[in-house]
Structures are given as structure tokens and as C-alpha cells.
Residue, then its C-alpha position, 0 to 999 in steps of 0.5 A: m521503494m523506501q516504503a516497500s523496504f520498511a514494510m519488508v523489514g517490519g514484516f520480517f520483525a513481526v514474523v520473528a516476534f510471532f515465533s518468539t511469542f506465538e501470538w496470532r496478532r503479530l502474524l496478522g500485523a506481518a500479513v498486513l504489512l507485507t500485503n500492502w506493498p505488492y498492491t502499491i507496486l503492481v497496481i498503483k505504480p503503473i498508473n502513477h507512471r502513466l499519469m506522470n508521463t502525460r503532458p498537461d496539454a495532452a490530457t484526455a478523458e482517459t487521463r481524467l478517468m485514471i486520476g478518478r480511479w487512483r483517487g477513488s478506489m485504489h487509494f481507498c484500498r491502501v488506506v483500508a489496508k493500513s488502518p489495522r496498523s494505526p495506533r489505537r486511541a483511547 
């Protein structure tokens, strides 16, 4: 939840910065910050809970499929959503 709090605070200040400068990139930054955490909470968190509550000896093919989905497409979506916020290197 700490990550969500930081995203909300950062998004708030990005919106404030947008209204003080009216530069569209600030609003884009706020949108990127604010759209990442609902995806994490609504999509990834339930799967994390199911995986963490599964005992290792009770793992099934469905459990392996969930791990594959988490490592593949779900985590990839978060990485892509974070990439516009990454610092640019010269």
C-alpha cells in the first residue's frame, strides 16, 4: 500500500504542477502515476494472495499457470506503465 500512497501523492503534485504551468507533460505524468496503482491492486494483488496462500505441497497446474501469467503479462504491463516515468539517459 505504500507504493499506492506514493503514487497518489506524486499524481496530486503532478496535477498541481500542471495547473501552475499548463504544460501537458505534467498531466501525462500524473495520469501514468495514477493509473498504475489501481491495476496493481485490482489485478495483481488477488493473484498474489492466492499464490501466497497456496502451500508448496498443494501446488497444482493452475498454480503454475498463475505464476506464469504473473511473471509474464501482468508484470510486463506494470513495467511498461512505469517506463515513461523513468529518467532519460543521455
